[in-house]
Backbone as CSV, one residue per row, in Angstrom:
resi,resn,N_x,N_y,N_z,CA_x,CA_y,CA_z,C_x,C_y,C_z
1,MET,106.217,112.063,124.490,104.985,112.032,123.724,105.227,113.645,123.076
2,GLN,105.025,113.503,121.474,104.707,114.835,120.701,103.383,114.687,120.437
3,ILE,102.767,115.732,119.817,101.628,115.773,119.541,101.448,116.331,118.092
4,PHE,100.872,115.511,117.012,101.002,115.330,115.527,100.054,115.680,114.816
5,GLN,99.464,116.350,113.783,98.457,116.454,112.957,98.634,116.536,111.705
6,ALA,97.586,115.120,111.057,97.860,115.412,109.780,96.287,115.563,108.819
7,ASN,96.853,115.486,107.809,95.384,115.490,107.117,95.797,114.866,105.991
8,VAL,94.535,113.871,105.593,94.569,112.706,105.213,93.926,112.981,103.679
9,LEU,93.891,113.083,101.985,93.416,113.724,101.294,93.603,112.493,100.453
10,ILE,91.909,112.045,100.168,91.545,110.762,99.568,90.971,110.936,98.184
11,SER,91.463,110.563,96.924,90.756,110.749,95.673,90.438,109.224,95.281
12,LEU,89.442,109.347,94.313,89.124,108.601,93.567,90.133,108.384,92.184
13,ARG,90.896,106.855,92.376,91.804,106.650,91.584,91.082,107.405,89.383
14,PRO,92.098,107.654,88.797,91.679,108.070,87.741,90.981,107.091,86.526
15,SER,91.374,105.840,86.810,90.458,104.948,85.472,88.947,104.337,86.410
16,VAL,88.519,104.915,88.100,87.253,104.691,88.302,86.385,106.133,88.045
17,LEU,84.978,105.715,87.698,84.143,107.002,86.868,83.783,107.481,88.253
18,ASP,83.287,108.839,88.556,83.054,109.425,89.780,81.910,109.754,89.042
19,PRO,80.528,109.265,89.373,79.327,110.389,89.083,78.721,111.260,90.368
20,ALA,79.307,111.064,90.870,78.974,112.732,92.116,79.615,113.790,91.131
21,GLY,80.803,113.765,90.899,81.616,114.339,90.042,81.246,114.976,88.817
22,GLU,80.509,114.202,88.263,79.823,114.359,86.881,78.829,115.497,87.071
23,ALA,78.096,114.737,88.098,76.946,115.458,88.379,77.124,116.707,88.947
24,ALA,78.148,117.008,89.677,78.503,118.406,90.234,78.550,119.924,88.819
25,ARG,80.157,118.636,88.296,80.323,119.661,86.940,79.358,120.014,86.156
26,SER,78.355,119.055,85.749,76.867,119.126,85.086,76.055,120.563,86.377
27,ALA,75.409,120.582,87.722,74.848,121.392,88.238,75.680,122.934,87.886
28,ALA,77.327,122.858,87.517,77.998,123.643,88.021,77.884,124.488,86.870
29,THR,77.864,124.095,85.984,76.819,124.643,83.914,75.735,125.516,83.770
30,ARG,75.138,124.691,84.826,73.750,125.425,84.779,72.870,126.336,85.987
31,LEU,74.167,126.523,86.803,74.415,127.487,87.311,74.783,129.162,86.255
32,GLY,75.327,128.456,85.102,76.261,129.573,84.574,77.614,129.596,84.676
33,ILE,78.672,128.683,85.537,79.935,128.812,85.312,80.513,127.491,84.445
34,ASP,81.069,128.392,83.204,81.398,127.275,81.671,82.734,126.972,82.342
35,GLY,82.926,126.092,81.314,84.442,125.898,81.364,84.666,124.655,81.929
36,ILE,84.510,124.209,82.787,85.009,123.214,84.425,85.123,121.768,82.977
37,LYS,86.411,121.314,83.076,86.399,120.207,81.737,86.138,118.764,82.533
38,LYS,86.231,118.667,84.240,86.910,118.013,84.595,86.498,118.318,86.338
39,LEU,85.289,117.611,87.367,85.265,117.558,88.465,85.509,116.137,89.384
40,ARG,86.134,116.131,89.790,86.184,115.131,91.073,85.985,115.532,92.415
41,ILE,85.866,114.124,93.365,85.103,114.776,94.775,85.850,113.539,95.421
42,GLY,86.743,113.976,96.261,87.174,112.623,97.145,86.918,113.309,98.731
43,LYS,87.815,113.301,99.574,87.866,113.131,100.446,88.458,113.747,101.238
44,SER,88.316,114.599,102.532,90.060,114.663,103.787,89.609,114.373,104.800
45,VAL,90.450,113.808,105.733,90.568,113.453,106.749,91.132,114.291,107.953
46,SER,91.339,114.572,109.202,92.232,114.976,109.884,92.139,115.002,110.951
47,LEU,93.422,114.766,111.485,93.573,114.013,112.389,94.563,114.327,113.169
48,GLU,94.392,114.401,115.099,95.812,115.012,115.820,96.119,113.729,117.004
49,PHE,96.638,113.407,116.930,97.747,112.397,117.342,98.993,112.509,117.951
50,GLU,98.935,111.478,119.185,100.444,110.884,120.185,101.491,110.419,119.039
51,ALA,102.649,110.218,119.542,103.862,109.674,118.404,104.683,110.286,119.163
52,SER,105.655,108.748,119.429,107.217,109.361,120.215,107.380,109.726,119.135
53,THR,107.594,109.378,117.860,108.669,110.284,116.857,107.899,110.374,115.692
54,GLU,108.471,111.338,114.635,108.022,111.803,113.537,107.668,110.300,112.417
55,GLU,108.987,109.518,112.293,108.488,108.582,111.707,107.668,107.518,111.846
56,GLU,107.204,107.417,113.459,106.145,106.701,114.183,105.338,107.395,113.751
57,ALA,104.873,108.418,113.478,103.818,109.249,113.499,103.041,108.829,111.804
58,ILE,104.419,108.640,111.182,104.150,108.819,109.350,103.735,107.012,109.080
59,LYS,104.144,106.748,110.059,104.040,104.515,110.048,102.026,104.784,110.362
60,ARG,102.008,105.106,111.518,100.538,104.916,111.923,99.714,106.174,110.707
61,VAL,99.763,107.078,110.077,99.227,107.493,109.066,98.920,106.731,107.977
62,GLU,100.133,106.107,107.500,100.044,105.667,106.357,98.779,104.103,107.045
63,LEU,99.209,103.746,107.630,98.046,102.226,107.847,96.952,102.647,108.058
64,LEU,96.502,103.774,108.925,95.309,104.211,108.409,94.675,104.485,107.211
65,ALA,95.156,105.130,106.583,95.312,105.429,105.312,94.666,104.228,104.688
66,ASP,95.627,103.475,104.437,95.724,102.724,103.633,94.906,101.398,104.086
67,ARG,94.202,101.269,105.326,93.946,100.206,106.330,92.096,100.591,106.300
68,LEU,92.097,101.654,107.214,90.463,102.393,107.416,89.978,103.040,106.342
69,LEU,91.029,104.512,106.255,89.700,105.299,105.777,90.286,105.282,104.333
70,ALA,90.866,104.797,103.471,90.443,104.549,101.728,90.727,103.033,100.981
71,ASN,89.613,102.777,100.159,89.494,101.195,99.851,90.747,101.652,98.742
72,PRO,91.496,100.766,98.934,92.709,100.970,98.043,92.622,100.275,96.342
73,VAL,91.563,99.824,96.527,90.869,99.459,95.353,90.577,100.353,94.537
74,ILE,90.233,101.282,94.376,89.947,102.303,93.753,90.155,104.100,93.949
75,GLU,91.050,104.193,95.431,91.132,105.502,95.410,92.621,105.265,96.218
76,ASP,93.116,106.427,95.704,94.847,106.723,95.965,94.562,107.530,97.290
77,TRP,95.788,108.077,98.370,95.719,109.357,99.339,97.331,109.672,99.284
78,THR,97.249,110.781,99.452,98.014,111.751,100.163,97.899,111.602,101.805
79,PHE,98.835,112.126,101.984,98.593,113.275,103.451,99.573,114.177,103.891
80,GLU,99.197,115.450,104.624,100.274,116.091,105.064,100.468,115.693,106.123
81,LEU,101.566,115.743,107.343,102.172,115.941,108.645,102.584,116.817,109.391
82,ASN,101.904,117.881,110.428,102.766,118.298,110.764,103.008,118.482,112.751
83,GLN,103.778,118.788,113.357,104.052,118.902,114.609,102.713,119.752,115.204
84,ALA,101.728,119.429,115.757,101.314,120.846,116.428,102.313,121.361,117.409
85,PRO,101.101,122.779,117.113,101.731,123.478,117.509,101.598,124.161,119.745
């Protein structure tokens, strides 16, 4: 078995409104930070797990992201996978 580390990045689809992102953009303007045209907030999930091959690790992360970590109706996801040192 090998140990893998994955970082799953989850973001709202472009067509979905992001009220938290808009609130943060407005707050940034009130802080004096001008020029932010768009600010969207997402999630990052880090995990470390065992798998026998990289292909198996990829399948596990894809299953987790698609069925547990993200809502596929309104969210997109990507991930990075590395073998643990």
